[in-house]
C-alpha positions as CSV (number, residue, x, y, z in Angstrom):
1,X,-56.0,29.8,-117.5
2,X,-55.4,30.5,-114.1
3,X,-53.9,28.5,-111.3
4,X,-54.9,28.7,-108.1
5,X,-51.8,28.2,-105.0
6,X,-54.3,26.6,-102.1
7,X,-51.8,24.8,-100.3
8,X,-51.6,28.0,-97.9
9,X,-55.5,27.7,-97.3
10,X,-54.4,24.2,-96.3
11,X,-52.2,24.1,-94.4
12,X,-53.7,28.0,-92.4
13,X,-57.1,25.0,-92.0
14,X,-55.5,22.5,-91.3
15,X,-53.2,24.7,-88.5
16,X,-57.1,25.9,-87.4
17,X,-58.0,22.3,-87.2
18,X,-54.9,21.1,-84.8
19,X,-55.8,24.8,-82.8
20,X,-59.8,23.8,-82.7
21,X,-58.5,20.2,-80.7
22,X,-55.9,21.8,-78.9
23,X,-58.2,23.6,-77.0
24,X,-61.2,20.8,-77.1
25,X,-58.5,18.3,-75.7
26,X,-58.2,21.9,-73.2
27,X,-61.6,22.1,-72.5
28,X,-62.0,18.4,-72.1
29,X,-59.1,18.4,-70.0
30,X,-59.7,21.3,-67.8
31,X,-64.1,19.8,-67.5
32,X,-62.6,16.7,-66.3
33,X,-60.4,18.0,-63.4
34,X,-63.4,20.0,-62.5
35,X,-65.5,17.2,-62.2
36,X,-62.4,15.1,-59.9
37,X,-62.2,18.3,-58.1
38,X,-65.1,18.2,-57.1
39,X,-66.0,14.3,-56.7
40,X,-63.0,14.3,-54.6
41,X,-64.7,17.6,-52.7
42,X,-67.8,15.3,-53.0
43,X,-65.6,12.7,-50.8
44,X,-63.7,14.7,-48.4
45,X,-67.6,15.8,-47.3
46,X,-68.9,12.4,-46.6
47,X,-65.7,11.6,-45.4
48,X,-65.4,14.2,-42.5
49,X,-70.0,13.9,-42.5
50,X,-69.0,10.3,-40.8
51,X,-65.8,10.7,-38.9
52,X,-68.7,13.5,-36.6
53,X,-70.8,10.7,-36.9
54,X,-68.2,7.7,-35.8
55,X,-66.5,11.3,-33.7
56,X,-70.0,11.2,-31.7
57,X,-71.1,7.6,-31.9
58,X,-68.6,7.2,-29.5
59,X,-68.9,9.1,-27.1
60,X,-72.9,8.6,-26.8
61,X,-71.0,4.9,-26.2
62,X,-69.0,6.0,-23.1
63,X,-71.7,7.7,-21.7
64,X,-73.9,5.1,-22.2
65,X,-71.1,3.0,-20.6
66,X,-71.3,5.2,-17.9
67,X,-75.1,5.0,-17.2
68,X,-74.1,1.6,-17.0
69,X,-72.3,1.3,-14.5
70,X,-74.5,3.4,-12.3
71,X,-77.6,1.4,-13.1
72,X,-74.9,-2.4,-12.4
73,X,-73.8,-0.3,-8.8
74,X,-77.3,1.0,-8.3
75,X,-78.8,-3.1,-9.0
76,X,-75.7,-3.8,-6.3
77,X,-77.1,-1.2,-3.7
78,X,-80.8,-3.0,-4.1
79,X,-79.6,-6.4,-4.0
80,X,-77.8,-5.3,-0.7
81,X,-80.9,-2.9,0.5
82,X,-83.0,-6.8,-0.5
83,X,-80.8,-9.3,1.6
84,X,-80.9,-6.9,4.4
85,X,-84.6,-6.2,4.1
86,X,-85.3,-9.9,4.1
87,X,-82.3,-10.6,7.1
88,X,-85.0,-7.4,9.4
89,X,-88.1,-9.5,8.3
90,X,-86.4,-12.6,9.4
91,X,-85.1,-11.3,12.7
92,X,-88.5,-10.0,12.8
93,X,-90.7,-13.0,13.0
94,X,-87.9,-15.1,14.8
95,X,-88.0,-12.1,17.6
96,X,-91.1,-13.0,19.7
97,X,-90.2,-17.0,18.6
98,X,-88.6,-17.3,22.0
99,X,-91.7,-15.8,24.5
100,X,-94.6,-17.8,21.9
101,X,-92.5,-20.6,22.7
102,X,-92.2,-20.0,26.1
103,X,-95.5,-18.5,27.2
104,X,-97.4,-21.8,25.0
105,X,-95.6,-24.0,27.1
106,X,-97.0,-22.6,30.4
107,X,-99.7,-22.8,29.0
108,X,-99.7,-26.5,28.0
109,X,-97.8,-27.6,30.9
110,X,-100.1,-30.5,33.6
111,X,-100.0,-28.3,36.8
112,X,-99.1,-30.0,39.5
113,X,-99.0,-33.4,37.5
114,X,-95.4,-33.1,35.4
115,X,-92.1,-30.7,35.1
116,X,-89.8,-29.5,32.7
117,X,-85.7,-30.9,33.1
118,X,-84.9,-29.6,30.0
119,X,-86.2,-27.0,26.4
120,X,-83.6,-27.2,23.4
121,X,-84.6,-25.2,20.4
122,X,-82.8,-25.9,17.0
123,X,-84.4,-24.5,14.3
124,X,-87.5,-26.2,13.6
125,X,-87.3,-28.7,16.1
126,X,-88.1,-28.7,20.1
127,X,-87.1,-30.8,22.1
128,X,-88.2,-31.8,25.5
129,X,-87.6,-33.8,29.0
130,X,-89.5,-33.0,32.1
131,X,-90.5,-36.0,34.1
132,X,-94.4,-36.4,34.7
133,X,-95.9,-38.4,37.7
134,X,-97.2,-41.1,35.2
135,X,-98.7,-42.1,32.0
136,X,-101.6,-40.4,31.6
137,X,-99.7,-37.1,32.1
138,X,-97.2,-37.2,29.0
139,X,-100.3,-38.2,27.1
140,X,-102.4,-35.9,28.1
141,X,-99.4,-33.2,27.4
142,X,-99.3,-34.1,24.0
143,X,-102.2,-33.4,23.4
144,X,-101.9,-30.1,24.7
145,X,-98.0,-29.2,22.6
146,X,-101.0,-30.5,19.2
147,X,-103.2,-28.6,20.3
148,X,-101.0,-25.1,20.9
149,X,-101.5,-24.1,16.7
150,X,-97.3,-24.0,17.7
151,X,-96.4,-27.3,16.2
152,X,-97.4,-29.8,13.7
153,X,-95.5,-32.6,14.8
154,X,-95.0,-34.2,17.8
155,X,-93.2,-37.0,19.5
156,X,-92.7,-39.0,22.5
157,X,-89.0,-39.7,22.3
158,X,-88.5,-41.8,25.0
159,X,-90.6,-42.7,28.6
160,X,-88.6,-44.6,31.2
161,X,-89.7,-45.0,34.1
162,X,-86.4,-42.8,36.7
163,X,-84.5,-43.9,38.9
164,X,-84.7,-42.9,42.6
165,X,-82.5,-43.7,44.5
166,X,-80.4,-46.6,46.4
167,X,-83.0,-48.9,48.3
168,X,-86.0,-46.5,46.8
169,X,-88.3,-47.3,43.7
170,X,-89.0,-43.9,42.4
171,X,-93.6,-44.4,40.3
172,X,-91.9,-41.1,38.5
173,X,-92.2,-41.2,34.6
174,X,-89.3,-39.5,32.8
175,X,-89.7,-38.4,29.3
176,X,-88.5,-36.9,26.4
177,X,-91.2,-34.8,23.2
178,X,-89.7,-34.0,19.6
179,X,-91.5,-31.0,17.9
180,X,-91.2,-29.6,14.8
181,X,-92.6,-25.9,14.4
182,X,-95.0,-25.1,11.9
183,X,-93.5,-22.2,9.0
184,X,-93.6,-18.5,10.8
185,X,-96.3,-16.9,8.4
186,X,-96.6,-12.3,8.7
187,X,-99.0,-11.1,9.4
188,X,-101.0,-9.9,6.7
189,X,-101.3,-5.6,6.2
190,X,-103.8,-4.6,7.4
191,X,-106.2,-2.2,5.1
192,X,-107.8,0.6,6.2
193,X,-111.1,1.5,5.6
194,X,-112.7,3.0,3.3
195,X,-114.7,6.2,4.0
196,X,-117.7,6.5,2.2
197,X,-118.2,9.9,0.6
198,X,-121.4,11.9,2.6
199,X,-124.2,12.2,-0.6
200,X,-124.8,16.1,-0.9
């Protein structure tokens, strides 16, 4: 009977299995390292893109903040300009008020029957003091003031007999009238007439 010794064959096979397992392990380790390297590279790439995006966003924010500051300065200048224009409009509207007032006074005075002793203006209030021959003259003067179109309210504050010199009786009447002016209205802009196109 022939006997065959299989121990060397088994030992060689066992070594081969160990080599194969080590090779598989090493290949798996290399493959894992490649995956980790690729993942790390991908993350670094994304982080770089995000950093660049953040940097660009910060730069845009700085630019927009500068633009906002310029807009705020422009708004401030516009507000100052509007205030100046409002003051100019008020000055322009009030420029002819004294002239109109004096012109009105010369028109409403009752000739040869009264004269002014004082004319005082404060805001929209006008106080007129004077001397008249009688009560009728004062009444006529007040009616003329109301019909002048310059005042919305005319009130008689005082009406007294004038004090004459010692031993001399005076028949004159001293009066004081307070008038409230109407609010100023801006003149409407006149539109230019539209010329009709000639028909061919």
